[in-house]
N, C-alpha and C positions, 0 to 999 in steps of 0.2 A: 504493500500500500504506500509506504514511504517512498519507494523507488518511483512508483507511478506519479506521486505528487511532485517529486523533484523534476521528473521529465516534463510534467505540465508547467511547472514554474519556469523552467528554462525556456520552453517554447513561448510562454507568455511574455517573458522579459524581452526575448528577441523580437517578437511581433510588436511590442510596445515601442521599442527603440527604432524599428523599421518605420513605423507610422510617424514617430517624431522626426526622423530624418527627412521624410518626404515633406512634412510640414515646414521644416527649416528651409528646404530647397524652394518651396513655394513662397515663403515669407521673404527670402532674400532675392527672389526673382532671378535665380542663377542662370537658368537657360535663356531667359529674355535678355539679361544683361550682356551675355556673350553674343547673342543674335544681333544686337544693336551694332556690333562691330564685325558682323559677317561671319561669326564663328559658330560651330556646332559643338555643344557640350554633351558628351556621352557618359552616362554613369558606368563606373567600373567597380571592381572590388566587392567587398562583402555586402554592400547594399544591392548591387545587381544580382548577386547570387542568392540573396535572401538569407545570408549567414551573418548578419550584424548581431553582435552580442553585447558585451559590456564595454568593449573598446569603441568609443563613440567617434567613428571616422566616416566621413562622406567624401567619396573620391570621384573625380571627373577627369576624363581626357578630353582635351579641347582641340578642334581642328579648324584651320582657316585656309581658304583658297589663296589669299594673299597674306602671308605671315608678317606681322608687324609687332615689334616690341612695344611701340607706343599704344597700339590698340589693346594689347594685353594689359598694360597698365590701366588703360581706360575702363575696361570691363571690370577689373578688380576694384577700381576706384568707385564705380557705381555700387557695387555690392557692399563696399566698406562704408557707405553712407548710413547703413543700419547700425545703430548704436550698440548692438549686441556683438558686433565684430570688435574684439579687444586687441588683437595682435595680428600682424601680417609679416611674413618673411618671403624672400624672393631669391632664386638662384638661376643664373643663366648657364645652361648646359648645351647651348647650341653647337659648341665646338667639340662635343663628345659623341659617342655612339648613339646616345639617346636623342640627340638633336631636339631639345625641348627647353622650355622655361618652366620652372617649378614654383608654384605659389602654395604657401601654407598659411591658412587663416585659422584663428581661434575665435570660436563663437561661444558666448555664455548664454545658456537658455534661462528661462524664467525660474527654474528650480536650482540655479547656480551650478549646473553641470556643464563642463567644458566639452565642446565638440571640435574636433580637428577637421577642417575642410581643405582638401588638397585639389588643386588644379594643375594638371600637367598639360601645358600648351605645346602641342607636338607639330613639328614641321610636316606638312603633308608629303607623302612619298617616302618618308623615313622608315627605318626598319620596323618600328613598333606601331605604325599606324594601324589601328583596328585590332591589333593582336590581343590585347588584354580584354577587350570586349568579347572576342571569340572564346578566350579561355574561360571567362565567367559564365558565358552562355552554355558552354560545354559542361562545366561542372554542375550547373543547375539542371541540365538535361539528364546526366547519368547518375546523379546522386540519389540514393535511396532514402526513404524516411528514416531508417535506422542510422545511416551514415550522417544524415543531417543532424540528428540528435547527438550523435557522438562528437561531431565537429563542434557544435554549440557547447557541449559539456566540457570539452577540452579548452575551448576559449574561456568559458566561465571559470575554470580551475586555474587558468594562467595568472600568476601574480602580476599586478599592475606594473612593477618595475622590470619585468622580463619582456624584452622586445622580440616578438615572434611574428614573422610574416604569415598572413592567412594562408598563402599558397603552400607553406610548409605543412600546415595541419591538413589541408585538403589532400595533398599528395600522400601523406602518411596514412590517412583514413581510407581514401578511395583506392589508391594503388596498392598499399601495403597492409591494409586491414588492421591498423592500429585501433585499439578499443578504448583507451583511457589516457589520462594525462601522464601518469607514471611511465607507461609504455611509450608514449610520445617523446618524453625526454630522453629515453634510451635510444629511440629511433633517431632523434635529432643529433645526438652525440656522434652518430655514424654518418649522417647525411647532411650535416650543416654546411652551408656555403654562404658567403657574403656577396656573391654575384647575383645578378638577376636570374631568377629561376624560370627557365623556359620549359615548363611541363604542362601538358594538356591531356586530360583523361580520354 
């Protein structure tokens, strides 16, 4: 009975955070703000896969036909007019393999929870254009209900100060049948990499 209750709670927390994330996207008019500058904002990451848990992240990949650093600043400036945006950081990676601009925004919600909002503004035609959208969609397609619950449980059991990429957990559970957080840590000791993980189920 307790196990079933825990399962129910984990799913409810995930669903609640998903709904809150979509409400934040609407409140900040994220998609509209990028469209003003001719850019398309695609959800990626845990929000797209339906695997958002207690790590409150909202991730977008942004694409423009005519890439402009000025326009990128312009879109973020519109979003930052909302007083709940408390911090912004920016990294120019156009001269790297990623060929992108990275934006990291901190949003403080009405309950004083901090949300991290990431925009990766990607040069069209670059290596990763559309790639992570495809990865997320594939994970959502092949993942079983049992695997979803396992992934959410591992995320829930992960300490806040331990930085783990979601894709690590998805790979461990979906590909290698890892069942819990303790086993995941053992799996990670063998499989860890600080490189971009290019895995798709």
